[in-house]
VOZAVO-960865 format. One record per atom (N, C-alpha, C): atom name; residue in one letter; x, y, z. Coordinates in steps of 0.1 Angstrom, whole numbers. Example, Ala and Ser with C-alpha at 12.3 -4.5 7.8 and 13.67 -1.06 7.14 Angstrom:
# VOZAVO-960865
[node N A [132 -57 78]],
[node CA A [123 -45 78]],
[node C A [132 -33 78]],
[node N S [128 -22 71]],
[node CA S [137 -11 71]],
[node C S [129 0 79]],
# end
This chain:
# VOZAVO-960865
[node N M [-10 208 174]],
[node CA M [-6 196 168]],
[node C M [10 196 167]],
[node N S [16 185 172]],
[node CA S [30 184 171]],
[node C S [35 177 159]],
[node N W [44 183 152]],
[node CA W [49 177 139]],
[node C W [62 169 142]],
[node N T [67 169 154]],
[node CA T [80 163 156]],
[node C T [79 148 155]],
[node N D [67 142 157]],
[node CA D [66 127 157]],
[node C D [64 122 142]],
[node N Y [64 131 132]],
[node CA Y [62 126 119]],
[node C Y [73 117 114]],
[node N P [86 120 115]],
[node CA P [96 112 108]],
[node C P [96 97 113]],
[node N V [96 95 126]],
[node CA V [96 81 131]],
[node C V [84 73 126]],
[node N V [72 80 128]],
[node CA V [59 73 124]],
[node C V [59 70 109]],
[node N L [63 79 101]],
[node CA L [63 77 86]],
[node C L [73 66 82]],
[node N V [85 66 88]],
[node CA V [95 56 84]],
[node C V [90 42 88]],
[node N V [85 40 100]],
[node CA V [81 27 105]],
[node C V [69 22 97]],
[node N L [59 31 94]],
[node CA L [48 26 86]],
[node C L [52 23 72]],
[node N D [61 31 66]],
[node CA D [65 29 52]],
[node C D [73 15 51]],
[node N L [82 13 60]],
[node CA L [90 1 59]],
[node C L [82 -12 62]],
[node N L [73 -11 71]],
[node CA L [64 -23 73]],
[node C L [56 -26 61]],
[node N G [50 -15 56]],
[node CA G [41 -17 44]],
[node C G [49 -22 32]],
[node N I [61 -17 30]],
[node CA I [70 -21 19]],
[node C I [73 -36 20]],
[node N F [76 -40 32]],
[node CA F [80 -55 33]],
[node C F [68 -64 30]],
[node N V [56 -60 35]],
[node CA V [44 -68 32]],
[node C V [41 -69 18]],
[node N F [41 -57 11]],
[node CA F [37 -56 -3]],
[node C F [48 -63 -12]],
[node N A [61 -62 -8]],
[node CA A [72 -68 -15]],
[node C A [70 -83 -15]],
[node N L [66 -89 -4]],
[node CA L [64 -103 -3]],
[node C L [54 -107 -14]],
[node N A [42 -100 -14]],
[node CA A [32 -103 -23]],
[node C A [36 -102 -38]],
[node N G [44 -91 -41]],
[node CA G [49 -89 -54]],
[node C G [59 -100 -58]],
[node N A [68 -104 -49]],
[node CA A [77 -114 -53]],
[node C A [71 -127 -55]],
[node N L [60 -130 -48]],
[node CA L [53 -143 -50]],
[node C L [46 -143 -64]],
[node N V [41 -132 -68]],
[node CA V [36 -131 -82]],
[node C V [47 -135 -92]],
[node N G [59 -129 -90]],
[node CA G [70 -132 -99]],
[node C G [74 -147 -99]],
[node N V [75 -153 -87]],
[node CA V [78 -167 -87]],
[node C V [68 -175 -94]],
[node N R [55 -172 -93]],
[node CA R [45 -180 -99]],
[node C R [44 -177 -114]],
[node N R [50 -166 -119]],
[node CA R [51 -164 -133]],
[node C R [64 -170 -138]],
[node N D [71 -177 -130]],
[node CA D [84 -184 -134]],
[node C D [94 -174 -138]],
[node N L [95 -163 -132]],
[node CA L [106 -153 -135]],
[node C L [119 -157 -128]],
[node N D [130 -152 -133]],
[node CA D [143 -154 -127]],
[node C D [144 -145 -115]],
[node N V [155 -146 -108]],
[node CA V [157 -138 -95]],
[node C V [156 -123 -98]],
[node N F [161 -119 -109]],
[node CA F [160 -104 -112]],
[node C F [146 -100 -114]],
[node N G [138 -108 -121]],
[node CA G [124 -104 -123]],
[node C G [116 -104 -110]],
[node N V [119 -114 -101]],
[node CA V [112 -115 -88]],
[node C V [116 -102 -80]],
[node N L [128 -98 -80]],
[node CA L [133 -86 -72]],
[node C L [126 -74 -78]],
[node N V [125 -73 -91]],
[node CA V [119 -61 -98]],
[node C V [104 -60 -93]],
[node N L [97 -71 -93]],
[node CA L [83 -71 -89]],
[node C L [82 -68 -74]],
[node N A [91 -73 -66]],
[node CA A [91 -70 -52]],
[node C A [93 -55 -49]],
[node N G [103 -50 -56]],
[node CA G [106 -36 -55]],
[node C G [95 -27 -60]],
[node N T [89 -31 -72]],
[node CA T [78 -23 -78]],
[node C T [66 -22 -69]],
[node N T [62 -34 -63]],
[node CA T [51 -35 -55]],
[node C T [53 -27 -42]],
[node N G [65 -29 -36]],
[node CA G [67 -23 -23]],
[node C G [70 -8 -24]],
[node N L [76 -3 -35]],
[node CA L [80 11 -36]],
[node C L [72 19 -45]],
[node N G [64 13 -55]],
[node CA G [58 20 -65]],
[node C G [48 31 -60]],
[node N G [40 28 -50]],
[node CA G [30 37 -45]],
[node C G [37 49 -39]],
[node N G [48 47 -31]],
[node CA G [55 58 -25]],
[node C G [62 67 -35]],
[node N F [67 61 -46]],
[node CA F [73 68 -57]],
[node C F [63 78 -62]],
[node N V [52 73 -66]],
[node CA V [41 81 -72]],
[node C V [37 92 -62]],
[node N R [35 89 -50]],
[node CA R [31 99 -40]],
[node C R [42 110 -39]],
[node N D [55 106 -37]],
[node CA D [65 116 -35]],
[node C D [67 125 -47]],
[node N V [65 120 -59]],
[node CA V [66 128 -71]],
[node C V [54 138 -72]],
[node N L [42 133 -68]],
[node CA L [31 142 -69]],
[node C L [31 153 -59]],
[node N I [36 151 -47]],
[node CA I [37 161 -37]],
[node C I [50 168 -37]],
[node N D [58 166 -47]],
[node CA D [71 173 -49]],
[node C D [81 170 -37]],
[node N A [80 158 -32]],
[node CA A [90 153 -22]],
[node C A [101 146 -29]],
[node N T [109 153 -37]],
[node CA T [119 147 -45]],
[node C T [133 150 -40]],
[node N P [143 141 -42]],
[node CA P [141 128 -48]],
[node C P [133 119 -38]],
[node N P [125 109 -43]],
[node CA P [117 100 -35]],
[node C P [126 94 -24]],
[node N A [119 91 -12]],
[node CA A [126 85 -1]],
[node C A [133 72 -4]],
[node N A [128 64 -14]],
[node CA A [135 52 -17]],
[node C A [148 54 -24]],
[node N L [151 66 -29]],
[node CA L [164 69 -35]],
[node C L [173 76 -26]],
[node N T [169 80 -14]],
[node CA T [178 87 -5]],
[node C T [180 80 8]],
[node N D [172 69 11]],
[node CA D [174 61 23]],
[node C D [176 47 20]],
[node N W [187 41 23]],
[node CA W [191 28 20]],
[node C W [181 17 25]],
[node N R [174 20 36]],
[node CA R [165 11 42]],
[node C R [153 8 32]],
[node N Y [149 18 25]],
[node CA Y [138 16 16]],
[node C Y [142 7 4]],
[node N L [154 5 1]],
[node CA L [158 -4 -10]],
[node C L [161 -18 -4]],
[node N L [167 -18 8]],
[node CA L [171 -31 14]],
[node C L [159 -39 17]],
[node N V [148 -33 22]],
[node CA V [136 -41 27]],
[node C V [130 -49 15]],
[node N P [127 -43 3]],
[node CA P [121 -51 -7]],
[node C P [131 -61 -13]],
[node N V [144 -58 -13]],
[node CA V [154 -68 -17]],
[node C V [154 -80 -8]],
[node N F [153 -78 5]],
[node CA F [153 -89 14]],
[node C F [140 -97 13]],
[node N A [129 -90 11]],
[node CA A [116 -97 10]],
[node C A [116 -105 -3]],
[node N G [122 -99 -14]],
[node CA G [122 -106 -27]],
[node C G [131 -119 -26]],
[node N L [143 -118 -20]],
[node CA L [152 -129 -19]],
[node C L [146 -140 -10]],
[node N L [139 -136 1]],
[node CA L [133 -145 10]],
[node C L [122 -153 2]],
[node N T [114 -146 -5]],
[node CA T [104 -153 -13]],
[node C T [109 -162 -24]],
[node N F [120 -158 -31]],
[node CA F [126 -165 -41]],
[node C F [132 -179 -36]],
[node N V [138 -178 -24]],
[node CA V [144 -190 -18]],
[node C V [134 -199 -12]],
[node N A [125 -193 -5]],
[node CA A [115 -201 4]],
[node C A [101 -200 -2]],
[node N H [100 -199 -15]],
[node CA H [86 -197 -20]],
[node C H [76 -209 -18]],
[node N P [81 -221 -17]],
[node CA P [71 -232 -13]],
[node C P [65 -229 1]],
[node N A [73 -225 10]],
[node CA A [67 -222 23]],
[node C A [59 -209 23]],
[node N V [64 -199 16]],
[node CA V [56 -186 15]],
[node C V [43 -189 8]],
[node N G [43 -197 -3]],
[node CA G [31 -200 -10]],
[node C G [20 -207 -2]],
[node N R [24 -215 8]],
[node CA R [15 -222 16]],
[node C R [7 -213 25]],
[node N F [12 -201 26]],
[node CA F [6 -191 35]],
[node C F [-1 -180 26]],
[node N E [-6 -184 15]],
[node CA E [-12 -174 6]],
[node C E [-24 -168 12]],
[node N R [-33 -175 19]],
[node CA R [-44 -169 25]],
[node C R [-40 -159 36]],
[node N P [-30 -163 45]],
[node CA P [-25 -153 54]],
[node C P [-19 -141 47]],
[node N I [-13 -144 35]],
[node CA I [-7 -133 28]],
[node C I [-17 -123 23]],
[node N G [-29 -128 20]],
[node CA G [-40 -119 16]],
[node C G [-44 -110 28]],
[node N V [-43 -116 40]],
[node CA V [-45 -108 52]],
[node C V [-34 -98 54]],
[node N L [-21 -103 51]],
[node CA L [-10 -93 52]],
[node C L [-11 -82 42]],
[node N D [-17 -85 30]],
[node CA D [-19 -75 20]],
[node C D [-28 -64 26]],
[node N A [-38 -68 34]],
[node CA A [-47 -59 40]],
[node C A [-40 -50 50]],
[node N F [-30 -57 57]],
[node CA F [-22 -49 67]],
[node C F [-13 -39 59]],
[node N G [-7 -43 48]],
[node CA G [1 -34 40]],
[node C G [-8 -22 35]],
[node N L [-20 -25 30]],
[node CA L [-29 -15 25]],
[node C L [-31 -5 36]],
[node N S [-34 -10 48]],
[node CA S [-37 0 59]],
[node C S [-25 8 63]],
[node N L [-13 2 63]],
[node CA L [-1 9 67]],
[node C L [2 20 57]],
[node N F [1 16 44]],
[node CA F [5 26 33]],
[node C F [-5 37 32]],
[node N C [-18 34 34]],
[node CA C [-28 45 32]],
[node C C [-26 56 42]],
[node N V [-22 52 55]],
[node CA V [-20 62 65]],
[node C V [-6 69 63]],
[node N A [4 61 60]],
[node CA A [17 67 58]],
[node C A [17 78 46]],
[node N G [10 74 35]],
[node CA G [8 83 24]],
[node C G [1 96 28]],
[node N A [-10 94 35]],
[node CA A [-18 106 39]],
[node C A [-10 115 49]],
[node N L [-3 109 58]],
[node CA L [4 117 68]],
[node C L [16 125 61]],
[node N K [22 118 52]],
[node CA K [33 125 45]],
[node C K [28 136 36]],
[node N A [17 134 29]],
[node CA A [11 145 21]],
[node C A [6 156 30]],
[node N A [1 153 42]],
[node CA A [-3 164 51]],
[node C A [9 172 56]],
[node N E [20 164 58]],
[node CA E [33 171 63]],
[node C E [38 181 52]],
[node N Y [35 178 39]],
[node CA Y [40 186 29]],
[node C Y [30 197 25]],
[node N G [20 199 33]],
[node CA G [11 210 32]],
[node C G [-2 208 24]],
[node N L [-5 196 20]],
[node CA L [-18 193 13]],
[node C L [-29 194 23]],
[node N G [-41 198 18]],
[node CA G [-53 198 26]],
[node C G [-58 184 28]],
[node N P [-69 183 36]],
[node CA P [-74 170 40]],
[node C P [-78 161 28]],
[node N V [-85 167 19]],
[node CA V [-90 159 7]],
[node C V [-79 154 -1]],
[node N P [-70 163 -6]],
[node CA P [-59 157 -14]],
[node C P [-49 148 -6]],
[node N A [-48 151 7]],
[node CA A [-39 142 15]],
[node C A [-45 128 16]],
[node N A [-58 127 18]],
[node CA A [-65 114 18]],
[node C A [-63 107 5]],
[node N L [-65 114 -6]],
[node CA L [-63 108 -20]],
[node C L [-49 103 -22]],
[node N M [-39 111 -17]],
[node CA M [-25 106 -18]],
[node C M [-23 93 -9]],
[node N G [-30 92 2]],
[node CA G [-29 80 10]],
[node C G [-34 68 2]],
[node N M [-45 70 -5]],
[node CA M [-51 59 -13]],
[node C M [-41 56 -25]],
[node N V [-36 66 -31]],
[node CA V [-26 63 -42]],
[node C V [-14 56 -37]],
[node N T [-9 59 -26]],
[node CA T [3 52 -20]],
[node C T [-1 37 -18]],
[node N A [-13 35 -13]],
[node CA A [-17 21 -9]],
[node C A [-19 12 -22]],
[node N V [-24 18 -33]],
[node CA V [-27 9 -44]],
[node C V [-18 11 -56]],
[node N G [-9 21 -56]],
[node CA G [-1 24 -67]],
[node C G [9 13 -71]],
[node N G [16 8 -61]],
[node CA G [26 -3 -64]],
[node C G [20 -15 -70]],
[node N G [9 -19 -64]],
[node CA G [2 -31 -70]],
[node C G [-3 -29 -84]],
[node N M [-7 -17 -87]],
[node CA M [-12 -14 -101]],
[node C M [0 -16 -111]],
[node N V [11 -10 -107]],
[node CA V [23 -10 -116]],
[node C V [28 -25 -118]],
[node N R [28 -32 -107]],
[node CA R [32 -47 -107]],
[node C R [23 -54 -117]],
[node N D [10 -52 -115]],
[node CA D [0 -60 -124]],
[node C D [2 -56 -139]],
[node N V [4 -43 -141]],
[node CA V [6 -39 -155]],
[node C V [19 -46 -161]],
[node N L [29 -47 -153]],
[node CA L [42 -53 -157]],
[node C L [40 -68 -161]],
[node N V [31 -75 -154]],
[node CA V [29 -89 -156]],
[node C V [18 -92 -166]],
[node N G [12 -81 -171]],
[node CA G [1 -82 -181]],
[node C G [-12 -87 -176]],
[node N Q [-16 -83 -163]],
[node CA Q [-29 -86 -158]],
[node C Q [-37 -74 -153]],
[node N T [-50 -75 -152]],
[node CA T [-58 -64 -148]],
[node C T [-54 -60 -134]],
[node N P [-51 -48 -131]],
[node CA P [-47 -44 -117]],
[node C P [-57 -49 -107]],
[node N Q [-52 -53 -95]],
[node CA Q [-61 -59 -85]],
[node C Q [-72 -49 -80]],
[node N V [-68 -36 -80]],
[node CA V [-78 -26 -76]],
[node C V [-90 -26 -84]],
[node N F [-89 -30 -97]],
[node CA F [-100 -31 -106]],
[node C F [-106 -45 -107]],
[node N A [-97 -55 -106]],
[node CA A [-102 -69 -108]],
[node C A [-108 -75 -95]],
[node N D [-103 -71 -84]],
[node CA D [-108 -76 -71]],
[node C D [-123 -72 -69]],
[node N A [-132 -82 -68]],
[node CA A [-146 -80 -67]],
[node C A [-149 -73 -54]],
[node N T [-141 -75 -43]],
[node CA T [-144 -69 -30]],
[node C T [-138 -55 -29]],
[node N L [-142 -47 -20]],
[node CA L [-137 -34 -18]],
[node C L [-122 -34 -15]],
[node N Y [-115 -26 -22]],
[node CA Y [-100 -25 -20]],
[node C Y [-95 -11 -18]],
[node N A [-98 -2 -28]],
[node CA A [-93 11 -27]],
[node C A [-102 19 -17]],
[node N T [-114 16 -16]],
[node CA T [-123 24 -7]],
[node C T [-119 23 7]],
[node N P [-116 11 13]],
[node CA P [-110 11 26]],
[node C P [-98 19 28]],
[node N A [-89 19 18]],
[node CA A [-77 27 19]],
[node C A [-80 42 20]],
[node N L [-89 46 11]],
[node CA L [-94 60 12]],
[node C L [-100 63 25]],
[node N G [-108 54 31]],
[node CA G [-114 57 44]],
[node C G [-104 58 55]],
[node N G [-94 49 55]],
[node CA G [-84 49 66]],
[node C G [-76 62 65]],
[node N A [-72 66 52]],
[node CA A [-65 78 50]],
[node C A [-73 90 55]],
[node N A [-86 90 52]],
[node CA A [-94 102 56]],
[node C A [-95 103 71]],
[node N V [-96 92 78]],
[node CA V [-97 92 92]],
[node C V [-84 98 98]],
[node N A [-73 94 92]],
[node CA A [-60 100 97]],
[node C A [-59 115 95]],
[node N V [-62 120 83]],
[node CA V [-61 134 81]],
[node C V [-71 142 88]],
[node N V [-83 137 90]],
[node CA V [-93 144 98]],
[node C V [-88 145 113]],
[node N G [-82 134 118]],
[node CA G [-77 135 131]],
[node C G [-66 146 133]],
[node N L [-57 147 122]],
[node CA L [-47 157 122]],
[node C L [-54 171 123]],
[node N E [-64 173 114]],
[node CA E [-71 186 114]],
[node C E [-77 189 127]],
[node N L [-81 179 135]],
[node CA L [-87 182 148]],
[node C L [-77 184 159]],
[node N G [-64 183 155]],
[node CA G [-54 186 165]],
[node C G [-47 174 171]],
[node N A [-50 162 167]],
[node CA A [-44 150 173]],
[node C A [-30 148 167]],
[node N A [-22 141 175]],
[node CA A [-8 138 170]],
[node C A [-8 127 160]],
[node N A [2 127 152]],
[node CA A [4 116 142]],
[node C A [5 103 148]],
[node N I [11 102 159]],
[node CA I [13 89 166]],
[node C I [0 83 171]],
[node N V [-10 92 172]],
[node CA V [-23 88 177]],
[node C V [-32 84 165]],
[node N V [-32 93 155]],
[node CA V [-41 91 143]],
[node C V [-37 79 134]],
[node N A [-24 77 134]],
[node CA A [-19 66 125]],
[node C A [-25 52 128]],
[node N P [-24 48 140]],
[node CA P [-30 34 143]],
[node C P [-45 34 141]],
[node N V [-52 46 144]],
[node CA V [-66 46 143]],
[node C V [-70 45 128]],
[node N G [-64 53 120]],
[node CA G [-67 52 105]],
[node C G [-64 39 99]],
[node N A [-52 33 104]],
[node CA A [-48 20 99]],
[node C A [-58 9 103]],
[node N L [-63 10 115]],
[node CA L [-73 0 120]],
[node C L [-86 1 113]],
[node N V [-90 14 109]],
[node CA V [-103 15 101]],
[node C V [-101 8 88]],
[node N C [-90 11 81]],
[node CA C [-88 5 68]],
[node C C [-87 -10 69]],
[node N L [-79 -15 79]],
[node CA L [-77 -30 80]],
[node C L [-91 -37 83]],
[node N T [-98 -31 92]],
[node CA T [-111 -37 96]],
[node C T [-121 -37 84]],
[node N W [-121 -26 77]],
[node CA W [-130 -25 65]],
[node C W [-126 -35 54]],
[node N R [-113 -36 52]],
[node CA R [-108 -45 41]],
[node C R [-111 -59 45]],
[node N L [-108 -63 57]],
[node CA L [-110 -77 61]],
[node C L [-125 -81 61]],
[node N L [-134 -71 66]],
[node CA L [-148 -74 65]],
[node C L [-153 -75 51]],
[node N A [-147 -67 42]],
[node CA A [-151 -68 27]],
[node C A [-147 -81 22]],
[node N I [-135 -87 26]],
[node CA I [-132 -100 21]],
[node C I [-141 -111 27]],
[node N W [-144 -110 39]],
[node CA W [-152 -120 46]],
[node C W [-166 -119 42]],
[node N R [-172 -107 40]],
[node CA R [-186 -106 37]],
[node C R [-188 -104 22]],
[node N Q [-178 -103 14]],
[node CA Q [-179 -101 0]],
[node C Q [-186 -88 -4]],
[node N W [-182 -77 4]],
[node CA W [-187 -64 1]],
[node C W [-182 -59 -13]],
[node N Q [-190 -54 -21]],
[node CA Q [-186 -49 -34]],
[node C Q [-192 -35 -36]],
[node N A [-185 -27 -44]],
[node CA A [-190 -14 -48]],
[node C A [-201 -16 -58]],
[node N P [-210 -6 -60]],
[node CA P [-221 -8 -69]],
[node C P [-216 -9 -83]],
[node N R [-223 -17 -91]],
[node CA R [-219 -19 -105]],
[node C R [-231 -15 -114]],
[node N P [-228 -12 -127]],
[node CA P [-239 -8 -136]],
[node C P [-249 -19 -137]],
[node N R [-262 -16 -138]],
[node CA R [-272 -26 -140]],
[node C R [-276 -28 -155]],
[node N G [-280 -40 -158]],
[node CA G [-283 -42 -172]],
[node C G [-271 -45 -181]],
[node N P [-273 -49 -193]],
[node CA P [-262 -52 -202]],
[node C P [-255 -39 -206]],
[node N A [-242 -41 -208]],
[node CA A [-234 -29 -212]],
[node C A [-236 -26 -227]],
[node N S [-237 -13 -230]],
[node CA S [-239 -9 -244]],
[node C S [-226 -10 -251]],
[node N V [-227 -13 -264]],
[node CA V [-215 -15 -272]],
[node C V [-212 -2 -279]],
# end
């Protein structure tokens, strides 16, 4: 397995995922009638939160967002774009839901690959991929006082992220290059998530009335 292709793959996946999630986070801020600072905070939190958590947990400190200017520029640009052009962005809410699925698939693979690069085994690396994918959205939702999407969304959300991350790390374990396993893992997550939205797939829930 070649490790030389990790940096480019990771940066591209990270930046694409950050932009997509930052758009979604900024749109939440606009709809909560926040000022430009609040919109930028939510854009940055949504785009960078998962990566922050991942980097701290795998001891990749300081986090990439604090050492690479591109990681800060992308959510700022996405936040300002949404703040200025939110009527147009809002009209594409359904496509943004699809973009969120793309962001989920990009982040789960990027997180898993970076965790594997730092020496984690397949299972913890896959879990780090899932954390990267859902962490920023959870922090955003807590900041605006709503139930995190990963819990509130009736359709499968975290499970596709875990599945895509698992495919990526298993591919690495079998000797495939990161440039090969990244799109495969992302495609698994994306397809699973879009099918879950379309077919309303849900995780099992407790049967009967909840006890008090």
